[in-house]
Residue, then its C-alpha position, 0 to 999 in steps of 0.5 A: x776817926x776824927x782828927x781831934x780824937x786825941x784831944x776828946x780822949x785827953x778831955x775825957x781822961x782830964x776828968x774835971x768838971x770844967x777846965x781850959x786848954x791854950x791853943x798851944x796845948x791843944x796843938x801839943x796833944x793833937x800834933x797840929x794847930x787848931x783851925x776853924x774846922x774845930x767848930x765843926x768837929x766840937x760837936x763829937x766831944x758830946x760823946x765823951x761827956x764834955x762839951x766845948x764851952x767858950x773859945x777865947x781868940x783873944x786869949x787863945x783858950x777853949x773851955x771844956x765842960x762836963x756834961x752831967 
């Protein structure tokens, strides 16, 4: 089980074609701050029908896009 499984399940349940979450929202979902390891784990999201789009350090957001 990945430390990001709760986030992947949240993203999948959202169901929107594309949406953003702030780093703080991610922290609330998974119970810890997002860290650099996120880049290694993001490929797991493909199994849930989504992919990680742009990660904005300036805005502190992550864009999620549904894969069709």
